[in-house]
Biopython code that builds the backbone (N, CA, C, O; Angstrom):
import numpy as np
from Bio.PDB.StructureBuilder import StructureBuilder

atoms = [
    (1, "GLN", "N", (0.811, -1.200, 0.000)),
    (1, "GLN", "CA", (0.000, 0.000, 0.000)),
    (1, "GLN", "C", (0.850, 1.259, 0.000)),
    (1, "GLN", "O", (0.343, 2.344, -0.284)),
    (2, "VAL", "N", (2.144, 1.134, 0.315)),
    (2, "VAL", "CA", (3.040, 2.289, 0.314)),
    (2, "VAL", "C", (3.657, 2.389, -1.071)),
    (2, "VAL", "O", (4.088, 1.388, -1.643)),
    (3, "ARG", "N", (3.697, 3.602, -1.606)),
    (3, "ARG", "CA", (4.287, 3.798, -2.917)),
    (3, "ARG", "C", (4.739, 5.241, -3.039)),
    (3, "ARG", "O", (4.047, 6.149, -2.579)),
    (4, "GLY", "N", (5.885, 5.462, -3.651)),
    (4, "GLY", "CA", (6.384, 6.818, -3.844)),
    (4, "GLY", "C", (7.885, 6.863, -3.768)),
    (4, "GLY", "O", (8.553, 5.855, -4.000)),
    (5, "LEU", "N", (8.424, 8.016, -3.446)),
    (5, "LEU", "CA", (9.869, 8.186, -3.390)),
    (5, "LEU", "C", (10.526, 7.312, -2.342)),
    (5, "LEU", "O", (11.721, 7.033, -2.440)),
    (6, "CYS", "N", (9.779, 6.873, -1.343)),
    (6, "CYS", "CA", (10.346, 6.002, -0.306)),
    (6, "CYS", "C", (10.288, 4.535, -0.697)),
    (6, "CYS", "O", (10.734, 3.689, 0.079)),
    (7, "GLY", "N", (9.762, 4.199, -1.860)),
    (7, "GLY", "CA", (9.681, 2.812, -2.311)),
    (7, "GLY", "C", (8.341, 2.176, -2.012)),
    (7, "GLY", "O", (7.393, 2.858, -1.623)),
    (8, "THR", "N", (8.264, 0.853, -2.196)),
    (8, "THR", "CA", (7.013, 0.130, -1.999)),
    (8, "THR", "C", (6.987, -0.671, -0.708)),
    (8, "THR", "O", (5.912, -1.006, -0.210)),
    (9, "PHE", "N", (8.158, -0.981, -0.159)),
    (9, "PHE", "CA", (8.281, -1.725, 1.092)),
    (9, "PHE", "C", (7.511, -3.048, 1.061)),
    (9, "PHE", "O", (6.886, -3.432, 2.049)),
    (10, "ASN", "N", (7.560, -3.737, -0.077)),
    (10, "ASN", "CA", (6.902, -5.038, -0.170)),
    (10, "ASN", "C", (7.906, -6.181, -0.237)),
    (10, "ASN", "O", (7.522, -7.329, -0.458)),
    (11, "GLY", "N", (9.193, -5.875, -0.048)),
    (11, "GLY", "CA", (10.220, -6.908, -0.062)),
    (11, "GLY", "C", (10.722, -7.269, -1.448)),
    (11, "GLY", "O", (11.657, -8.060, -1.574)),
    (12, "ASP", "N", (10.124, -6.708, -2.489)),
    (12, "ASP", "CA", (10.529, -6.994, -3.866)),
    (12, "ASP", "C", (11.329, -5.810, -4.395)),
    (12, "ASP", "O", (10.755, -4.771, -4.720)),
    (13, "GLN", "N", (12.653, -5.959, -4.484)),
    (13, "GLN", "CA", (13.495, -4.849, -4.928)),
    (13, "GLN", "C", (13.316, -4.537, -6.406)),
    (13, "GLN", "O", (13.787, -3.498, -6.869)),
    (14, "GLN", "N", (12.656, -5.396, -7.151)),
    (14, "GLN", "CA", (12.464, -5.168, -8.584)),
    (14, "GLN", "C", (11.482, -4.024, -8.857)),
    (14, "GLN", "O", (11.511, -3.436, -9.938)),
    (15, "ASP", "N", (10.616, -3.703, -7.895)),
    (15, "ASP", "CA", (9.642, -2.634, -8.138)),
    (15, "ASP", "C", (9.813, -1.439, -7.203)),
    (15, "ASP", "O", (8.874, -0.666, -7.017)),
    (16, "GLU", "N", (10.988, -1.278, -6.619)),
    (16, "GLU", "CA", (11.215, -0.160, -5.705)),
    (16, "GLU", "C", (11.177, 1.189, -6.415)),
    (16, "GLU", "O", (10.818, 2.190, -5.796)),
    (17, "PHE", "N", (11.534, 1.243, -7.682)),
    (17, "PHE", "CA", (11.542, 2.510, -8.418)),
    (17, "PHE", "C", (10.284, 2.634, -9.264)),
    (17, "PHE", "O", (10.371, 2.944, -10.452)),
    (18, "LEU", "N", (9.131, 2.400, -8.682)),
    (18, "LEU", "CA", (7.844, 2.480, -9.377)),
    (18, "LEU", "C", (7.403, 3.937, -9.467)),
    (18, "LEU", "O", (7.267, 4.613, -8.447)),
    (19, "THR", "N", (7.180, 4.422, -10.692)),
    (19, "THR", "CA", (6.800, 5.820, -10.910)),
    (19, "THR", "C", (5.298, 6.004, -10.712)),
    (19, "THR", "O", (4.561, 5.022, -10.619)),
    (20, "PRO", "N", (4.841, 7.246, -10.647)),
    (20, "PRO", "CA", (3.400, 7.483, -10.523)),
    (20, "PRO", "C", (2.598, 6.895, -11.698)),
    (20, "PRO", "O", (1.415, 6.588, -11.552)),
    (21, "GLU", "N", (3.240, 6.742, -12.845)),
    (21, "GLU", "CA", (2.569, 6.172, -14.014)),
    (21, "GLU", "C", (2.553, 4.647, -13.997)),
    (21, "GLU", "O", (1.928, 4.022, -14.854)),
    (22, "GLY", "N", (3.237, 4.048, -13.027)),
    (22, "GLY", "CA", (3.283, 2.595, -12.920)),
    (22, "GLY", "C", (4.457, 1.951, -13.621)),
    (22, "GLY", "O", (4.544, 0.725, -13.676)),
    (23, "ASP", "N", (5.368, 2.754, -14.161)),
    (23, "ASP", "CA", (6.570, 2.228, -14.800)),
    (23, "ASP", "C", (7.639, 1.983, -13.742)),
    (23, "ASP", "O", (7.627, 2.616, -12.686)),
    (24, "VAL", "N", (8.555, 1.073, -14.021)),
    (24, "VAL", "CA", (9.689, 0.843, -13.126)),
    (24, "VAL", "C", (10.927, 1.435, -13.788)),
    (24, "VAL", "O", (11.353, 0.981, -14.850)),
    (25, "GLU", "N", (11.500, 2.453, -13.150)),
    (25, "GLU", "CA", (12.714, 3.089, -13.669)),
    (25, "GLU", "C", (13.932, 2.304, -13.207)),
    (25, "GLU", "O", (13.923, 1.721, -12.123)),
    (26, "LEU", "N", (14.965, 2.287, -14.016)),
    (26, "LEU", "CA", (16.186, 1.577, -13.667)),
    (26, "LEU", "C", (17.181, 2.462, -12.934)),
    (26, "LEU", "O", (17.981, 1.970, -12.138)),
    (27, "GLY", "N", (17.139, 3.765, -13.193)),
    (27, "GLY", "CA", (18.097, 4.673, -12.580)),
    (27, "GLY", "C", (17.459, 5.569, -11.531)),
    (27, "GLY", "O", (16.267, 5.873, -11.592)),
    (28, "VAL", "N", (18.271, 5.983, -10.570)),
    (28, "VAL", "CA", (17.793, 6.825, -9.473)),
    (28, "VAL", "C", (17.339, 8.186, -9.978)),
    (28, "VAL", "O", (16.283, 8.670, -9.570)),
    (29, "ALA", "N", (18.118, 8.819, -10.865)),
    (29, "ALA", "CA", (17.774, 10.156, -11.355)),
    (29, "ALA", "C", (16.464, 10.129, -12.136)),
    (29, "ALA", "O", (15.614, 10.996, -11.934)),
    (30, "ALA", "N", (16.285, 9.164, -13.012)),
    (30, "ALA", "CA", (15.038, 9.067, -13.781)),
    (30, "ALA", "C", (13.848, 8.830, -12.849)),
    (30, "ALA", "O", (12.767, 9.376, -13.070)),
    (31, "PHE", "N", (14.044, 8.022, -11.818)),
    (31, "PHE", "CA", (12.983, 7.767, -10.849)),
    (31, "PHE", "C", (12.608, 9.047, -10.110)),
    (31, "PHE", "O", (11.426, 9.371, -9.997)),
    (32, "ALA", "N", (13.603, 9.779, -9.607)),
    (32, "ALA", "CA", (13.336, 11.018, -8.884)),
    (32, "ALA", "C", (12.683, 12.055, -9.786)),
    (32, "ALA", "O", (11.789, 12.778, -9.345)),
    (33, "ASN", "N", (13.115, 12.142, -11.047)),
    (33, "ASN", "CA", (12.530, 13.097, -11.980)),
    (33, "ASN", "C", (11.061, 12.782, -12.271)),
    (33, "ASN", "O", (10.299, 13.689, -12.608)),
    (34, "ALA", "N", (10.652, 11.535, -12.149)),
    (34, "ALA", "CA", (9.255, 11.165, -12.378)),
    (34, "ALA", "C", (8.332, 11.790, -11.333)),
    (34, "ALA", "O", (7.143, 11.973, -11.594)),
    (35, "PHE", "N", (8.859, 12.116, -10.163)),
    (35, "PHE", "CA", (8.065, 12.726, -9.097)),
    (35, "PHE", "C", (8.244, 14.245, -9.032)),
    (35, "PHE", "O", (7.622, 14.905, -8.200)),
    (36, "ARG", "N", (9.075, 14.794, -9.888)),
    (36, "ARG", "CA", (9.385, 16.222, -9.866)),
    (36, "ARG", "C", (8.193, 17.035, -10.359)),
    (36, "ARG", "O", (7.600, 16.711, -11.388)),
    (37, "ALA", "N", (7.845, 18.082, -9.634)),
    (37, "ALA", "CA", (6.800, 19.010, -10.071)),
    (37, "ALA", "C", (7.419, 19.934, -11.111)),
    (37, "ALA", "O", (8.452, 20.555, -10.859)),
    (38, "ALA", "N", (6.793, 20.024, -12.273)),
    (38, "ALA", "CA", (7.325, 20.841, -13.363)),
    (38, "ALA", "C", (7.555, 22.274, -12.899)),
    (38, "ALA", "O", (6.660, 22.900, -12.330)),
    (39, "GLY", "N", (8.742, 22.782, -13.140)),
    (39, "GLY", "CA", (9.082, 24.150, -12.798)),
    (39, "GLY", "C", (9.481, 24.355, -11.348)),
    (39, "GLY", "O", (9.974, 25.428, -10.999)),
    (40, "ALA", "N", (9.281, 23.356, -10.487)),
    (40, "ALA", "CA", (9.601, 23.519, -9.071)),
    (40, "ALA", "C", (11.099, 23.446, -8.812)),
    (40, "ALA", "O", (11.610, 24.112, -7.912)),
    (41, "CYS", "N", (11.794, 22.649, -9.590)),
    (41, "CYS", "CA", (13.233, 22.490, -9.418)),
    (41, "CYS", "C", (13.798, 21.906, -10.706)),
    (41, "CYS", "O", (13.055, 21.327, -11.499)),
    (42, "PRO", "N", (15.093, 22.049, -10.922)),
    (42, "PRO", "CA", (15.678, 21.492, -12.147)),
    (42, "PRO", "C", (15.700, 19.966, -12.102)),
    (42, "PRO", "O", (15.795, 19.365, -11.032)),
    (43, "ALA", "N", (15.612, 19.358, -13.272)),
    (43, "ALA", "CA", (15.676, 17.897, -13.370)),
    (43, "ALA", "C", (17.065, 17.426, -12.950)),
    (43, "ALA", "O", (18.063, 18.110, -13.176)),
    (44, "LEU", "N", (17.110, 16.257, -12.341)),
    (44, "LEU", "CA", (18.383, 15.672, -11.936)),
    (44, "LEU", "C", (19.100, 15.108, -13.146)),
    (44, "LEU", "O", (18.475, 14.570, -14.061)),
    (45, "GLY", "N", (20.405, 15.236, -13.143)),
    (45, "GLY", "CA", (21.224, 14.629, -14.171)),
    (45, "GLY", "C", (21.602, 13.223, -13.747)),
    (45, "GLY", "O", (20.997, 12.683, -12.821)),
    (46, "PRO", "N", (22.581, 12.616, -14.394)),
    (46, "PRO", "CA", (22.967, 11.247, -14.046)),
    (46, "PRO", "C", (23.501, 11.104, -12.619)),
    (46, "PRO", "O", (23.339, 10.049, -12.006)),
    (47, "ALA", "N", (24.131, 12.143, -12.089)),
    (47, "ALA", "CA", (24.639, 12.078, -10.720)),
    (47, "ALA", "C", (23.734, 12.922, -9.830)),
    (47, "ALA", "O", (23.393, 14.051, -10.185)),
    (48, "ILE", "N", (23.351, 12.391, -8.697)),
    (48, "ILE", "CA", (22.470, 13.109, -7.784)),
    (48, "ILE", "C", (23.313, 13.999, -6.876)),
    (48, "ILE", "O", (24.228, 13.516, -6.209)),
    (49, "PRO", "N", (23.005, 15.312, -6.848)),
    (49, "PRO", "CA", (23.788, 16.206, -5.995)),
    (49, "PRO", "C", (23.461, 15.987, -4.521)),
    (49, "PRO", "O", (22.369, 15.536, -4.175)),
    (50, "ASN", "N", (24.399, 16.305, -3.680)),
    (50, "ASN", "CA", (24.179, 16.221, -2.246)),
    (50, "ASN", "C", (23.383, 17.450, -1.821)),
    (50, "ASN", "O", (23.872, 18.568, -1.986)),
    (51, "PRO", "N", (22.170, 17.287, -1.277)),
    (51, "PRO", "CA", (21.354, 18.446, -0.911)),
    (51, "PRO", "C", (21.997, 19.304, 0.172)),
    (51, "PRO", "O", (21.682, 20.489, 0.282)),
    (52, "CYS", "N", (22.879, 18.736, 0.962)),
    (52, "CYS", "CA", (23.543, 19.508, 2.014)),
    (52, "CYS", "C", (24.493, 20.548, 1.435)),
    (52, "CYS", "O", (24.813, 21.529, 2.106)),
    (53, "ASP", "N", (24.946, 20.350, 0.205)),
    (53, "ASP", "CA", (25.815, 21.338, -0.425)),
    (53, "ASP", "C", (25.076, 22.640, -0.696)),
    (53, "ASP", "O", (25.686, 23.709, -0.679)),
    (54, "SER", "N", (23.769, 22.567, -0.947)),
    (54, "SER", "CA", (22.975, 23.761, -1.239)),
    (54, "SER", "C", (22.532, 24.495, 0.017)),
    (54, "SER", "O", (22.302, 25.704, -0.017)),
    (55, "PHE", "N", (22.412, 23.772, 1.122)),
    (55, "PHE", "CA", (21.925, 24.355, 2.371)),
    (55, "PHE", "C", (22.848, 23.960, 3.531)),
    (55, "PHE", "O", (22.448, 23.179, 4.394)),
    (56, "PRO", "N", (24.074, 24.487, 3.560)),
    (56, "PRO", "CA", (25.033, 24.042, 4.573)),
    (56, "PRO", "C", (24.604, 24.333, 6.007)),
    (56, "PRO", "O", (25.058, 23.641, 6.918)),
    (57, "GLY", "N", (23.764, 25.306, 6.241)),
    (57, "GLY", "CA", (23.357, 25.640, 7.596)),
    (57, "GLY", "C", (22.226, 24.781, 8.130)),
    (57, "GLY", "O", (21.820, 24.945, 9.280)),
    (58, "SER", "N", (21.711, 23.871, 7.320)),
    (58, "SER", "CA", (20.546, 23.077, 7.721)),
    (58, "SER", "C", (20.898, 21.639, 8.086)),
    (58, "SER", "O", (20.010, 20.788, 8.147)),
    (59, "TRP", "N", (22.159, 21.355, 8.328)),
    (59, "TRP", "CA", (22.603, 19.981, 8.575)),
    (59, "TRP", "C", (21.887, 19.348, 9.773)),
    (59, "TRP", "O", (21.434, 18.207, 9.682)),
    (60, "GLU", "N", (21.780, 20.066, 10.883)),
    (60, "GLU", "CA", (21.149, 19.501, 12.077)),
    (60, "GLU", "C", (19.675, 19.195, 11.836)),
    (60, "GLU", "O", (19.177, 18.152, 12.260)),
    (61, "ARG", "N", (18.977, 20.101, 11.159)),
    (61, "ARG", "CA", (17.559, 19.884, 10.863)),
    (61, "ARG", "C", (17.377, 18.681, 9.933)),
    (61, "ARG", "O", (16.443, 17.897, 10.097)),
    (62, "ALA", "N", (18.266, 18.545, 8.968)),
    (62, "ALA", "CA", (18.189, 17.418, 8.048)),
    (62, "ALA", "C", (18.415, 16.096, 8.781)),
    (62, "ALA", "O", (17.717, 15.115, 8.524)),
    (63, "GLU", "N", (19.382, 16.069, 9.687)),
    (63, "GLU", "CA", (19.635, 14.842, 10.449)),
    (63, "GLU", "C", (18.440, 14.479, 11.328)),
    (63, "GLU", "O", (18.098, 13.303, 11.449)),
    (64, "ALA", "N", (17.801, 15.478, 11.943)),
    (64, "ALA", "CA", (16.637, 15.223, 12.787)),
    (64, "ALA", "C", (15.472, 14.684, 11.962)),
    (64, "ALA", "O", (14.765, 13.775, 12.396)),
    (65, "THR", "N", (15.278, 15.244, 10.780)),
    (65, "THR", "CA", (14.199, 14.788, 9.901)),
    (65, "THR", "C", (14.463, 13.373, 9.415)),
    (65, "THR", "O", (13.550, 12.548, 9.394)),
    (66, "CYS", "N", (15.677, 13.082, 9.031)),
    (66, "CYS", "CA", (16.022, 11.735, 8.576)),
    (66, "CYS", "C", (15.896, 10.723, 9.702)),
    (66, "CYS", "O", (15.543, 9.568, 9.463)),
    (67, "ALA", "N", (16.182, 11.145, 10.922)),
    (67, "ALA", "CA", (16.056, 10.235, 12.062)),
    (67, "ALA", "C", (14.618, 9.752, 12.214)),
    (67, "ALA", "O", (14.384, 8.607, 12.603)),
    (68, "VAL", "N", (13.665, 10.609, 11.912)),
    (68, "VAL", "CA", (12.252, 10.190, 11.967)),
    (68, "VAL", "C", (11.977, 9.146, 10.894)),
    (68, "VAL", "O", (11.300, 8.151, 11.152)),
    (69, "LEU", "N", (12.502, 9.369, 9.687)),
    (69, "LEU", "CA", (12.246, 8.436, 8.574)),
    (69, "LEU", "C", (12.850, 7.060, 8.810)),
    (69, "LEU", "O", (12.279, 6.056, 8.382)),
    (70, "VAL", "N", (13.986, 6.995, 9.478)),
    (70, "VAL", "CA", (14.637, 5.703, 9.707)),
    (70, "VAL", "C", (14.327, 5.162, 11.106)),
    (70, "VAL", "O", (14.825, 4.105, 11.494)),
    (71, "GLY", "N", (13.511, 5.888, 11.850)),
    (71, "GLY", "CA", (13.157, 5.482, 13.211)),
    (71, "GLY", "C", (11.983, 4.508, 13.261)),
    (71, "GLY", "O", (11.520, 4.039, 12.221)),
    (72, "PRO", "N", (11.507, 4.205, 14.450)),
    (72, "PRO", "CA", (10.466, 3.207, 14.636)),
    (72, "PRO", "C", (9.124, 3.548, 14.008)),
    (72, "PRO", "O", (8.329, 2.647, 13.740)),
    (73, "VAL", "N", (8.853, 4.820, 13.768)),
    (73, "VAL", "CA", (7.563, 5.216, 13.167)),
    (73, "VAL", "C", (7.372, 4.565, 11.792)),
    (73, "VAL", "O", (6.258, 4.173, 11.444)),
    (74, "PHE", "N", (8.446, 4.448, 11.013)),
    (74, "PHE", "CA", (8.352, 3.925, 9.659)),
    (74, "PHE", "C", (8.887, 2.500, 9.532)),
    (74, "PHE", "O", (9.118, 2.030, 8.418)),
    (75, "GLN", "N", (9.088, 1.810, 10.644)),
    (75, "GLN", "CA", (9.591, 0.432, 10.558)),
    (75, "GLN", "C", (8.450, -0.550, 10.584)),
    (75, "GLN", "O", (8.674, -1.759, 10.521)),
]
sb = StructureBuilder()
sb.init_structure("model")
sb.init_model(0)
sb.init_chain("A")
sb.init_seg("    ")
for serial, (resi, resn, name, xyz) in enumerate(atoms, 1):
    if name == "N":
        sb.init_residue(resn, " ", resi, " ")
    sb.init_atom(name, np.array(xyz, "f"), 0.0, 1.0, " ", f" {name:<3s}", serial, name[0])
structure = sb.get_structure()
């Protein structure tokens, strides 16, 4: 029942990159671009940039947010 940028969490790694259209992308950048809102941000190229490079002062907030995603709430 879970689907999106966080994957499907069904134990099948073959469909983890399922796009909103139901296609399975092979690359990370193409998968992320499938969820991109047009005009909201530039499309990703073959290499994914580190978001911390754009917002160096937000490291602590990013770590706290990621801790929620990898914590017991989503396990």
